[in-house]
C-alpha positions in Angstrom: -8.1 -13.4 24.5 -9.9 -13.8 20.9 -11.0 -10.3 20.6 -7.2 -9.2 20.4 -6.2 -11.8 18.3 -9.2 -10.7 15.9 -7.9 -6.8 16.1 -4.3 -7.6 15.6 -5.6 -9.8 12.4 -7.6 -6.5 11.5 -4.4 -4.4 12.0 -2.7 -7.1 9.8 -5.0 -6.0 7.4 -4.7 -2.6 7.2 -1.1 -2.3 7.6 -0.8 -5.1 3.9 -3.6 -2.4 2.8 -1.3 0.6 3.5 1.7 -1.3 1.9 -0.3 -2.5 -1.4 -1.6 1.5 -1.5 2.1 2.9 -1.3 3.2 0.3 -4.2 0.1 1.3 -6.2 1.5 5.0 -5.5 5.4 4.3 -6.4 4.4 2.7 -9.7 1.9 6.1 -10.5 5.1 8.1 -9.7 7.4 5.7 -11.9 5.2 5.9 -14.8 4.8 9.6 -14.5 8.7 10.3 -14.7 8.9 8.2 -17.5 6.0 10.4 -19.1 7.7 13.2 -18.1 10.8 12.0 -19.2 9.5 11.2 -23.0 8.1 14.3 -23.3 
């Protein structure tokens, strides 16, 4: 029971990490596009 709880917790964390990662990836892309646009 408890082990499953722990597992879902780390799963949750991993998901949040992924979302953060894709968020920063998104930001980086937008910045690059702006740079390219300004050239």
